[in-house]
mmCIF file of the N, C-alpha and C atoms, coordinates in Angstrom:
data_MODEL
# 
_entry.id   MODEL 
# 
loop_
_atom_site.group_PDB 
_atom_site.id 
_atom_site.type_symbol 
_atom_site.label_atom_id 
_atom_site.label_alt_id 
_atom_site.label_comp_id 
_atom_site.label_asym_id 
_atom_site.label_entity_id 
_atom_site.label_seq_id 
_atom_site.pdbx_PDB_ins_code 
_atom_site.Cartn_x 
_atom_site.Cartn_y 
_atom_site.Cartn_z 
_atom_site.occupancy 
_atom_site.B_iso_or_equiv 
_atom_site.pdbx_formal_charge 
_atom_site.auth_seq_id 
_atom_site.auth_comp_id 
_atom_site.auth_asym_id 
_atom_site.auth_atom_id 
_atom_site.pdbx_PDB_model_num 
ATOM 1   N N  . UNK A 1 1  ? 32.205 6.501  -15.793 1.00 0.00 ? 1  UNK A N  1 
ATOM 2   C CA . UNK A 1 1  ? 30.614 6.794  -16.031 1.00 0.00 ? 1  UNK A CA 1 
ATOM 3   C C  . UNK A 1 1  ? 30.078 5.364  -15.076 1.00 0.00 ? 1  UNK A C  1 
ATOM 4   N N  . UNK A 1 2  ? 29.815 4.311  -15.528 1.00 0.00 ? 2  UNK A N  1 
ATOM 5   C CA . UNK A 1 2  ? 29.097 3.764  -14.524 1.00 0.00 ? 2  UNK A CA 1 
ATOM 6   C C  . UNK A 1 2  ? 29.131 3.853  -12.966 1.00 0.00 ? 2  UNK A C  1 
ATOM 7   N N  . UNK A 1 3  ? 31.229 3.645  -12.528 1.00 0.00 ? 3  UNK A N  1 
ATOM 8   C CA . UNK A 1 3  ? 30.798 3.830  -11.827 1.00 0.00 ? 3  UNK A CA 1 
ATOM 9   C C  . UNK A 1 3  ? 30.665 4.937  -10.855 1.00 0.00 ? 3  UNK A C  1 
ATOM 10  N N  . UNK A 1 4  ? 30.461 5.973  -11.147 1.00 0.00 ? 4  UNK A N  1 
ATOM 11  C CA . UNK A 1 4  ? 30.226 8.010  -10.975 1.00 0.00 ? 4  UNK A CA 1 
ATOM 12  C C  . UNK A 1 4  ? 28.563 7.496  -10.597 1.00 0.00 ? 4  UNK A C  1 
ATOM 13  N N  . UNK A 1 5  ? 27.595 7.149  -11.889 1.00 0.00 ? 5  UNK A N  1 
ATOM 14  C CA . UNK A 1 5  ? 26.623 7.234  -11.660 1.00 0.00 ? 5  UNK A CA 1 
ATOM 15  C C  . UNK A 1 5  ? 26.249 6.388  -9.871  1.00 0.00 ? 5  UNK A C  1 
ATOM 16  N N  . UNK A 1 6  ? 26.824 5.032  -10.029 1.00 0.00 ? 6  UNK A N  1 
ATOM 17  C CA . UNK A 1 6  ? 26.520 3.785  -9.133  1.00 0.00 ? 6  UNK A CA 1 
ATOM 18  C C  . UNK A 1 6  ? 27.046 4.337  -7.808  1.00 0.00 ? 6  UNK A C  1 
ATOM 19  N N  . UNK A 1 7  ? 27.990 5.191  -7.550  1.00 0.00 ? 7  UNK A N  1 
ATOM 20  C CA . UNK A 1 7  ? 27.906 6.022  -6.266  1.00 0.00 ? 7  UNK A CA 1 
ATOM 21  C C  . UNK A 1 7  ? 27.626 6.981  -5.776  1.00 0.00 ? 7  UNK A C  1 
ATOM 22  N N  . UNK A 1 8  ? 26.839 7.940  -6.779  1.00 0.00 ? 8  UNK A N  1 
ATOM 23  C CA . UNK A 1 8  ? 26.189 8.692  -7.247  1.00 0.00 ? 8  UNK A CA 1 
ATOM 24  C C  . UNK A 1 8  ? 24.680 8.419  -6.374  1.00 0.00 ? 8  UNK A C  1 
ATOM 25  N N  . UNK A 1 9  ? 24.216 7.257  -6.783  1.00 0.00 ? 9  UNK A N  1 
ATOM 26  C CA . UNK A 1 9  ? 22.659 6.603  -6.076  1.00 0.00 ? 9  UNK A CA 1 
ATOM 27  C C  . UNK A 1 9  ? 23.182 5.881  -5.434  1.00 0.00 ? 9  UNK A C  1 
ATOM 28  N N  . UNK A 1 10 ? 24.174 5.441  -5.130  1.00 0.00 ? 10 UNK A N  1 
ATOM 29  C CA . UNK A 1 10 ? 24.418 4.442  -3.590  1.00 0.00 ? 10 UNK A CA 1 
ATOM 30  C C  . UNK A 1 10 ? 24.806 5.712  -2.494  1.00 0.00 ? 10 UNK A C  1 
ATOM 31  N N  . UNK A 1 11 ? 25.064 6.521  -2.654  1.00 0.00 ? 11 UNK A N  1 
ATOM 32  C CA . UNK A 1 11 ? 25.436 7.636  -1.143  1.00 0.00 ? 11 UNK A CA 1 
ATOM 33  C C  . UNK A 1 11 ? 23.893 7.478  -0.267  1.00 0.00 ? 11 UNK A C  1 
ATOM 34  N N  . UNK A 1 12 ? 23.511 8.112  -1.513  1.00 0.00 ? 12 UNK A N  1 
ATOM 35  C CA . UNK A 1 12 ? 21.939 8.566  -0.893  1.00 0.00 ? 12 UNK A CA 1 
ATOM 36  C C  . UNK A 1 12 ? 21.133 7.726  0.295   1.00 0.00 ? 12 UNK A C  1 
ATOM 37  N N  . UNK A 1 13 ? 21.635 6.139  -0.668  1.00 0.00 ? 13 UNK A N  1 
ATOM 38  C CA . UNK A 1 13 ? 20.836 5.406  -0.593  1.00 0.00 ? 13 UNK A CA 1 
ATOM 39  C C  . UNK A 1 13 ? 21.393 4.876  1.079   1.00 0.00 ? 13 UNK A C  1 
ATOM 40  N N  . UNK A 1 14 ? 22.443 4.908  1.255   1.00 0.00 ? 14 UNK A N  1 
ATOM 41  C CA . UNK A 1 14 ? 23.350 4.254  2.582   1.00 0.00 ? 14 UNK A CA 1 
ATOM 42  C C  . UNK A 1 14 ? 23.143 4.980  3.531   1.00 0.00 ? 14 UNK A C  1 
ATOM 43  N N  . UNK A 1 15 ? 22.968 6.397  2.884   1.00 0.00 ? 15 UNK A N  1 
ATOM 44  C CA . UNK A 1 15 ? 23.004 6.988  4.350   1.00 0.00 ? 15 UNK A CA 1 
ATOM 45  C C  . UNK A 1 15 ? 21.228 7.617  4.810   1.00 0.00 ? 15 UNK A C  1 
ATOM 46  N N  . UNK A 1 16 ? 20.345 7.359  3.460   1.00 0.00 ? 16 UNK A N  1 
ATOM 47  C CA . UNK A 1 16 ? 18.808 7.303  4.193   1.00 0.00 ? 16 UNK A CA 1 
ATOM 48  C C  . UNK A 1 16 ? 18.748 5.776  5.457   1.00 0.00 ? 16 UNK A C  1 
ATOM 49  N N  . UNK A 1 17 ? 19.446 4.643  4.749   1.00 0.00 ? 17 UNK A N  1 
ATOM 50  C CA . UNK A 1 17 ? 19.242 3.774  5.171   1.00 0.00 ? 17 UNK A CA 1 
ATOM 51  C C  . UNK A 1 17 ? 20.175 3.922  6.561   1.00 0.00 ? 17 UNK A C  1 
ATOM 52  N N  . UNK A 1 18 ? 21.157 4.843  6.924   1.00 0.00 ? 18 UNK A N  1 
ATOM 53  C CA . UNK A 1 18 ? 21.697 4.303  7.833   1.00 0.00 ? 18 UNK A CA 1 
ATOM 54  C C  . UNK A 1 18 ? 20.980 5.403  9.415   1.00 0.00 ? 18 UNK A C  1 
ATOM 55  N N  . UNK A 1 19 ? 20.325 6.783  8.471   1.00 0.00 ? 19 UNK A N  1 
ATOM 56  C CA . UNK A 1 19 ? 19.546 7.439  9.030   1.00 0.00 ? 19 UNK A CA 1 
ATOM 57  C C  . UNK A 1 19 ? 18.371 6.779  9.410   1.00 0.00 ? 19 UNK A C  1 
ATOM 58  N N  . UNK A 1 20 ? 17.684 5.785  9.058   1.00 0.00 ? 20 UNK A N  1 
ATOM 59  C CA . UNK A 1 20 ? 16.462 4.853  9.006   1.00 0.00 ? 20 UNK A CA 1 
ATOM 60  C C  . UNK A 1 20 ? 16.964 4.097  10.385  1.00 0.00 ? 20 UNK A C  1 
ATOM 61  N N  . UNK A 1 21 ? 18.028 3.304  10.397  1.00 0.00 ? 21 UNK A N  1 
ATOM 62  C CA . UNK A 1 21 ? 18.228 2.518  11.620  1.00 0.00 ? 21 UNK A CA 1 
ATOM 63  C C  . UNK A 1 21 ? 18.718 3.280  12.289  1.00 0.00 ? 21 UNK A C  1 
ATOM 64  N N  . UNK A 1 22 ? 19.582 4.626  12.845  1.00 0.00 ? 22 UNK A N  1 
ATOM 65  C CA . UNK A 1 22 ? 19.389 5.437  13.918  1.00 0.00 ? 22 UNK A CA 1 
ATOM 66  C C  . UNK A 1 22 ? 18.327 6.025  13.946  1.00 0.00 ? 22 UNK A C  1 
ATOM 67  N N  . UNK A 1 23 ? 17.009 6.023  13.636  1.00 0.00 ? 23 UNK A N  1 
ATOM 68  C CA . UNK A 1 23 ? 16.140 6.807  14.015  1.00 0.00 ? 23 UNK A CA 1 
ATOM 69  C C  . UNK A 1 23 ? 15.211 5.402  14.705  1.00 0.00 ? 23 UNK A C  1 
ATOM 70  N N  . UNK A 1 24 ? 14.825 4.864  14.254  1.00 0.00 ? 24 UNK A N  1 
ATOM 71  C CA . UNK A 1 24 ? 14.047 2.853  14.639  1.00 0.00 ? 24 UNK A CA 1 
ATOM 72  C C  . UNK A 1 24 ? 15.211 2.815  15.980  1.00 0.00 ? 24 UNK A C  1 
ATOM 73  N N  . UNK A 1 25 ? 16.517 3.025  16.349  1.00 0.00 ? 25 UNK A N  1 
ATOM 74  C CA . UNK A 1 25 ? 17.205 1.941  17.181  1.00 0.00 ? 25 UNK A CA 1 
ATOM 75  C C  . UNK A 1 25 ? 16.623 3.110  18.402  1.00 0.00 ? 25 UNK A C  1 
ATOM 76  N N  . UNK A 1 26 ? 16.967 4.476  17.678  1.00 0.00 ? 26 UNK A N  1 
ATOM 77  C CA . UNK A 1 26 ? 16.399 5.903  18.830  1.00 0.00 ? 26 UNK A CA 1 
ATOM 78  C C  . UNK A 1 26 ? 15.078 5.423  19.234  1.00 0.00 ? 26 UNK A C  1 
ATOM 79  N N  . UNK A 1 27 ? 14.041 5.024  18.810  1.00 0.00 ? 27 UNK A N  1 
ATOM 80  C CA . UNK A 1 27 ? 12.847 4.637  19.094  1.00 0.00 ? 27 UNK A CA 1 
ATOM 81  C C  . UNK A 1 27 ? 12.475 4.133  19.995  1.00 0.00 ? 27 UNK A C  1 
ATOM 82  N N  . UNK A 1 28 ? 13.242 2.774  20.053  1.00 0.00 ? 28 UNK A N  1 
ATOM 83  C CA . UNK A 1 28 ? 13.337 1.233  20.756  1.00 0.00 ? 28 UNK A CA 1 
ATOM 84  C C  . UNK A 1 28 ? 13.971 2.337  21.818  1.00 0.00 ? 28 UNK A C  1 
ATOM 85  N N  . UNK A 1 29 ? 15.239 2.298  21.826  1.00 0.00 ? 29 UNK A N  1 
ATOM 86  C CA . UNK A 1 29 ? 15.940 2.907  23.110  1.00 0.00 ? 29 UNK A CA 1 
ATOM 87  C C  . UNK A 1 29 ? 14.643 4.084  24.318  1.00 0.00 ? 29 UNK A C  1 
ATOM 88  N N  . UNK A 1 30 ? 14.176 4.592  23.292  1.00 0.00 ? 30 UNK A N  1 
ATOM 89  C CA . UNK A 1 30 ? 13.508 5.536  23.540  1.00 0.00 ? 30 UNK A CA 1 
ATOM 90  C C  . UNK A 1 30 ? 11.915 4.940  24.534  1.00 0.00 ? 30 UNK A C  1 
ATOM 91  N N  . UNK A 1 31 ? 11.685 3.831  24.328  1.00 0.00 ? 31 UNK A N  1 
ATOM 92  C CA . UNK A 1 31 ? 10.337 3.293  24.804  1.00 0.00 ? 31 UNK A CA 1 
ATOM 93  C C  . UNK A 1 31 ? 10.849 2.434  25.956  1.00 0.00 ? 31 UNK A C  1 
ATOM 94  N N  . UNK A 1 32 ? 12.012 1.957  25.433  1.00 0.00 ? 32 UNK A N  1 
ATOM 95  C CA . UNK A 1 32 ? 12.846 1.304  26.594  1.00 0.00 ? 32 UNK A CA 1 
ATOM 96  C C  . UNK A 1 32 ? 12.599 1.800  27.900  1.00 0.00 ? 32 UNK A C  1 
ATOM 97  N N  . UNK A 1 33 ? 13.053 2.959  27.902  1.00 0.00 ? 33 UNK A N  1 
ATOM 98  C CA . UNK A 1 33 ? 13.749 3.189  28.959  1.00 0.00 ? 33 UNK A CA 1 
ATOM 99  C C  . UNK A 1 33 ? 12.235 3.976  29.773  1.00 0.00 ? 33 UNK A C  1 
ATOM 100 N N  . UNK A 1 34 ? 11.344 4.484  28.485  1.00 0.00 ? 34 UNK A N  1 
ATOM 101 C CA . UNK A 1 34 ? 9.858  4.746  29.679  1.00 0.00 ? 34 UNK A CA 1 
ATOM 102 C C  . UNK A 1 34 ? 9.537  4.013  29.807  1.00 0.00 ? 34 UNK A C  1 
ATOM 103 N N  . UNK A 1 35 ? 9.588  2.825  29.648  1.00 0.00 ? 35 UNK A N  1 
ATOM 104 C CA . UNK A 1 35 ? 9.125  1.485  30.473  1.00 0.00 ? 35 UNK A CA 1 
ATOM 105 C C  . UNK A 1 35 ? 9.843  1.250  31.559  1.00 0.00 ? 35 UNK A C  1 
ATOM 106 N N  . UNK A 1 36 ? 10.636 1.295  31.089  1.00 0.00 ? 36 UNK A N  1 
ATOM 107 C CA . UNK A 1 36 ? 11.767 1.452  32.302  1.00 0.00 ? 36 UNK A CA 1 
ATOM 108 C C  . UNK A 1 36 ? 11.517 2.022  33.722  1.00 0.00 ? 36 UNK A C  1 
ATOM 109 N N  . UNK A 1 37 ? 11.012 3.341  32.753  1.00 0.00 ? 37 UNK A N  1 
ATOM 110 C CA . UNK A 1 37 ? 10.857 4.326  34.327  1.00 0.00 ? 37 UNK A CA 1 
ATOM 111 C C  . UNK A 1 37 ? 9.376  4.217  34.577  1.00 0.00 ? 37 UNK A C  1 
ATOM 112 N N  . UNK A 1 38 ? 8.538  3.708  33.630  1.00 0.00 ? 38 UNK A N  1 
ATOM 113 C CA . UNK A 1 38 ? 7.028  3.349  34.816  1.00 0.00 ? 38 UNK A CA 1 
ATOM 114 C C  . UNK A 1 38 ? 7.282  1.966  35.619  1.00 0.00 ? 38 UNK A C  1 
ATOM 115 N N  . UNK A 1 39 ? 8.102  1.020  34.867  1.00 0.00 ? 39 UNK A N  1 
ATOM 116 C CA . UNK A 1 39 ? 8.025  0.024  36.251  1.00 0.00 ? 39 UNK A CA 1 
ATOM 117 C C  . UNK A 1 39 ? 8.484  -0.112 37.473  1.00 0.00 ? 39 UNK A C  1 
ATOM 118 N N  . UNK A 1 40 ? 9.367  1.309  37.763  1.00 0.00 ? 40 UNK A N  1 
ATOM 119 C CA . UNK A 1 40 ? 9.714  1.517  39.133  1.00 0.00 ? 40 UNK A CA 1 
ATOM 120 C C  . UNK A 1 40 ? 8.868  2.095  39.702  1.00 0.00 ? 40 UNK A C  1 
# 
């Protein structure tokens, strides 16, 4: 019971965290490429 509850709460949290990390890294990469493109 406790294990099922923990996995039910942990999995969405982990996927949310992962999505946030992907979004942030994508934003960083985009801004980096934009700056590199403008610098040329």
